[in-house]
N, C-alpha and C positions, 0 to 999 in steps of 0.2 A: 273505218266503218264503225258505225254505232251499234250498241247492243241490240236494238230492235231490228236493224238490218241483218245482223248475224242470225237472230232468232228466225226471222222471216225466211232467210236462205236455208236454214236447217229444216224448217217446216216443209218447205218446197221439196227439198231433197228427200225427206221421209215420204212425202206424198208420191213422188216419182218411184221410189223404191217399192212402195205398196202396189202401185199400178203395174210395174214391171214384173213383180212376183206373181200377181194375179194373171197377167197376160202370157207369161212364159213358163210358169211352174218352177222357176228357180228361186232360191233364197237370195235376196238382193239386199245389200246393206251399204250404207254410206261409208266412204273412206274417211275415217276420223283423222283429224290433224292435217287434212289436205291443204287448208289455207296456210298453215304454218310451213308445211313441207313442200308446197308448190305442186302437189299432185292433182289428180282429177277428183271429181265428186263421187262418182260411182263407177265400179268395174263390173262388167257382166261378161264373163269369159273373155273373148278377144275384143270386146267393145269397151272403149274408154269414153265415159260420158261426162260432160260438163253441163251442169244444170244452171240456167239463168232465169231470173224472174224480174221483170221490170213493169212499171206502171203502164207504159205504152211503147210498143215497138212496131215499126212499119211492116214487118213481115206478115202480120195478120191480114193486112190489106192484100198482100200478094197471095197468100194462101187462100183467102176468100175468092180472089179472082180465078185462081186455078181450080178451086172447088166448083165454082159456077160453070166452068167449062167441062166438067166431068159428067159422064153418064154412069151413075152408080148401078150396080155394085162392082162392076169390073174395072172401072177407071179410078186411078189413085192420084190425087193432087200432089204435085211436087214442085217446089220452088228451087231454082238454081240461081245463085246470086254471087257477085264478086265485087269487092271494094277495089278502088284503084290500087294497082301494084300488089294485090293480094290474091290468094288462091280462090277457086270457086268453092262454094259451100252448097250443100243440099239441105233443104228444110222441108219437113213433112210432119204430118200429125203423128203423135205418139202411138196411137192404136194401129195406124198403117205400118209404122216402123216395126212395131212388135211382131206383126204377122211375118214380116220379112226376116227379122232377127231370129225368130223362133226356128225357122228353117236352117239357119246358119249355126245355131248354138250346138255344141257337142251334146251327145246323149247323156242323160243323168241317170 
């Protein structure tokens, strides 16, 4: 991985930390050394977060389709997907996830 790719990844992780801190009220920091040690990017209580940023990924088409089918403000778009011989994954918008996670986080 090139220097610019590492910088871009770190920038994205910091951005997510800021959003999570604003949305949950917790102090959220990157797990430094995670690339070397094979750990996750961010830990938030019991949540282990891996942050990815790519130029283009198909899940945006899927979340757009789910969003179009929603009747705001009560319905929340969620994508459930699975690769061949892989486990199911849940994909949702960060703001929606933070609302759910905030209810599950221990009191501070």
